[in-house]
VMD Tcl script that draws the C-alpha trace (Angstrom):
set ca {
  {-1.85 -26.78 37.58}
  {0.97 -27.27 40.07}
  {-0.15 -24.74 42.66}
  {-1.83 -24.69 46.07}
  {-5.58 -24.25 46.32}
  {-6.83 -20.70 46.39}
  {-9.54 -18.36 45.16}
  {-10.23 -17.89 41.47}
  {-12.41 -14.84 40.88}
  {-14.39 -14.61 37.65}
  {-13.96 -11.08 36.31}
  {-15.22 -11.53 32.73}
  {-18.58 -12.55 31.24}
  {-16.88 -13.88 28.10}
  {-17.10 -17.60 27.32}
  {-13.33 -18.09 27.31}
  {-10.08 -16.32 28.04}
  {-8.42 -14.82 31.13}
  {-10.72 -14.13 34.06}
  {-13.56 -16.29 32.77}
  {-15.44 -19.10 34.45}
  {-14.09 -21.47 31.81}
  {-10.53 -20.44 32.69}
  {-11.14 -21.06 36.41}
  {-12.64 -24.49 35.72}
  {-9.89 -25.56 33.33}
  {-7.23 -24.63 35.90}
  {-8.98 -25.98 38.99}
  {-7.11 -27.43 41.96}
  {-8.74 -29.42 44.75}
  {-9.79 -26.99 47.46}
  {-10.31 -24.02 45.15}
  {-13.06 -21.47 45.77}
  {-14.43 -19.96 42.56}
  {-16.28 -16.68 43.07}
  {-17.65 -13.90 40.87}
  {-16.72 -10.21 40.98}
  {-19.92 -8.43 42.05}
  {-18.92 -5.28 40.16}
  {-18.93 -7.31 36.92}
  {-21.88 -9.49 37.96}
  {-24.10 -7.18 40.08}
  {-26.57 -9.03 42.34}
  {-29.32 -6.56 41.39}
  {-28.70 -6.83 37.64}
  {-27.50 -10.34 36.71}
  {-25.12 -10.73 33.78}
  {-25.28 -13.63 31.32}
  {-22.35 -15.84 30.33}
  {-23.23 -17.33 26.94}
  {-21.58 -20.75 27.05}
  {-20.67 -22.58 23.87}
  {-20.38 -24.17 21.49}
  {-18.23 -26.32 23.82}
  {-19.47 -27.21 27.31}
  {-17.61 -26.00 30.36}
  {-14.95 -28.17 31.99}
  {-16.40 -30.35 34.75}
  {-15.50 -30.23 38.44}
  {-13.07 -33.13 38.52}
  {-10.64 -32.35 41.35}
  {-13.08 -32.45 44.30}
  {-13.48 -30.17 47.32}
  {-14.23 -27.17 45.12}
  {-16.72 -24.43 46.00}
  {-18.35 -22.68 43.02}
  {-20.08 -19.76 44.68}
  {-22.20 -17.09 42.97}
  {-24.36 -16.38 46.02}
  {-23.14 -12.78 46.31}
  {-23.36 -11.97 42.60}
  {-25.82 -12.08 39.71}
  {-24.68 -14.82 37.32}
  {-26.67 -16.44 34.51}
  {-25.31 -19.31 32.43}
  {-27.07 -19.67 29.07}
  {-26.45 -22.90 27.17}
  {-28.40 -22.10 24.03}
  {-25.22 -22.36 21.91}
  {-23.87 -25.61 23.44}
  {-23.84 -28.29 20.75}
  {-23.01 -31.47 22.68}
  {-25.84 -33.91 23.33}
  {-26.63 -34.16 27.07}
  {-24.02 -31.53 27.99}
  {-24.82 -29.96 31.39}
  {-24.36 -26.39 32.50}
  {-22.15 -27.40 35.41}
  {-20.90 -30.98 35.47}
  {-19.68 -32.53 38.72}
  {-17.55 -35.68 38.39}
  {-15.88 -35.64 41.82}
  {-16.74 -35.57 45.53}
  {-17.29 -32.94 48.23}
  {-18.04 -29.98 45.97}
  {-20.47 -27.09 46.55}
  {-22.31 -25.32 43.71}
  {-24.51 -22.39 44.68}
  {-26.06 -19.12 43.55}
  {-26.12 -19.72 39.77}
  {-28.99 -19.27 37.34}
  {-28.65 -21.94 34.62}
  {-30.88 -22.03 31.54}
  {-31.20 -23.66 28.10}
  {-28.64 -26.48 28.31}
  {-29.09 -29.68 26.23}
  {-28.50 -31.81 29.33}
  {-28.98 -31.02 33.01}
  {-28.59 -27.57 34.43}
  {-26.28 -29.25 36.94}
  {-25.24 -32.86 36.43}
  {-23.72 -34.65 39.44}
  {-21.89 -37.97 39.23}
  {-19.90 -37.69 42.47}
  {-20.60 -38.26 46.17}
  {-21.31 -35.83 49.02}
  {-21.81 -32.78 46.83}
  {-24.03 -29.92 47.97}
  {-26.15 -28.25 45.31}
  {-27.52 -24.96 46.61}
  {-27.88 -23.91 50.22}
  {-30.11 -21.31 51.83}
  {-31.91 -18.74 49.72}
  {-31.71 -16.48 52.78}
  {-27.89 -16.36 52.72}
  {-26.09 -14.18 50.18}
  {-26.89 -10.98 48.32}
  {-27.60 -12.64 44.95}
  {-31.15 -12.99 43.56}
  {-31.67 -16.42 45.14}
  {-28.87 -16.41 47.72}
  {-27.12 -19.77 47.79}
  {-29.93 -21.45 45.86}
  {-29.51 -22.20 42.17}
  {-32.12 -21.57 39.48}
  {-32.24 -24.54 37.10}
  {-34.84 -23.99 34.40}
  {-35.56 -24.51 30.68}
  {-32.92 -27.25 30.46}
  {-33.53 -30.84 29.38}
  {-33.23 -31.78 33.07}
  {-33.01 -29.37 35.96}
  {-30.62 -31.43 38.07}
  {-29.30 -34.97 38.02}
  {-27.71 -36.59 41.07}
  {-26.16 -39.96 41.74}
  {-25.45 -41.15 45.30}
  {-25.14 -39.39 48.65}
  {-25.65 -35.75 47.70}
  {-27.55 -32.83 49.28}
  {-29.91 -30.50 47.39}
  {-31.11 -27.38 49.17}
  {-32.78 -24.09 48.35}
  {-32.99 -24.41 44.58}
  {-35.67 -23.08 42.24}
  {-36.28 -25.60 39.48}
  {-38.59 -24.93 36.55}
  {-39.27 -21.25 37.30}
  {-37.40 -17.98 36.85}
  {-35.52 -16.41 39.77}
  {-38.62 -14.56 40.94}
  {-40.61 -17.79 41.10}
  {-43.37 -16.29 38.97}
  {-42.58 -17.39 35.40}
  {-42.83 -21.04 34.31}
  {-39.64 -22.26 32.61}
  {-40.04 -26.01 32.93}
  {-37.47 -28.73 32.41}
  {-38.52 -32.12 31.07}
  {-37.67 -33.53 34.52}
  {-36.98 -31.38 37.56}
  {-34.57 -33.65 39.46}
  {-33.36 -37.00 38.13}
  {-32.10 -39.32 40.88}
  {-30.02 -42.39 39.99}
  {-28.67 -43.50 43.38}
  {-29.49 -43.80 47.10}
  {-28.73 -41.71 50.21}
  {-29.54 -38.30 48.71}
  {-31.16 -35.53 50.76}
  {-33.52 -33.29 48.79}
  {-34.83 -30.32 50.73}
  {-34.98 -29.33 54.38}
  {-37.46 -27.97 56.90}
  {-34.98 -25.17 57.67}
  {-36.11 -21.78 56.36}
  {-34.81 -21.03 52.89}
  {-33.56 -24.55 52.24}
  {-36.70 -25.99 50.64}
  {-36.52 -26.68 46.91}
  {-39.23 -25.30 44.63}
  {-39.92 -27.62 41.68}
  {-42.52 -26.57 39.13}
  {-43.69 -26.77 35.51}
  {-41.88 -30.02 34.66}
  {-43.02 -31.62 31.41}
  {-42.73 -35.07 32.99}
  {-41.68 -35.80 36.61}
  {-40.86 -33.22 39.20}
  {-38.54 -35.78 40.79}
  {-37.77 -38.90 38.76}
  {-36.12 -41.98 40.27}
  {-34.09 -44.29 38.07}
  {-33.50 -47.69 39.68}
  {-31.09 -50.30 38.38}
}
mol new
graphics top color blue
foreach p $ca { graphics top sphere $p radius 0.5 }
foreach p [lrange $ca 0 end-1] q [lrange $ca 1 end] { graphics top cylinder $p $q radius 0.2 }
display resetview
């Protein structure tokens, strides 16, 4: 779209149409901030967006913040038909993805192919169930990252309460160098549990 960057607020839990996450992603501009209306997606009673059969459009413009940290947002990929399709795909640099609960996708919950992206944040910041941290569970892979990304505050392989096992085959798949996974700062540690295979798997060329 030929417009300046701005805020796109998701106001509908439908898979497609005006006000949906799909609509915001398909019309993204570099610098956009995508947020969720907390009256539609209450932090205390998360609402599910049933994605599919087509995957969501990837983050391709760069410098985009996808922020559900002050809302209750679940993405369910049970109906997505594409092989290896992620919940949120990142194919650009300098993006932030935080506060989402992502389940049941045939690929990664979040799949990152760009550089200097931040997945998550602090679970102590935001009014959503896990603050800025994402929940990435019951997918083929919880998270995949390439080179030079940061991963903080995520719950991988459990539900949002951290009490129910919902394992991925692999928690985090790493295919490049210079990534930072976790922090000693309060709320920024990642919790990785119940993986069928590796918690963190490294793929070297």
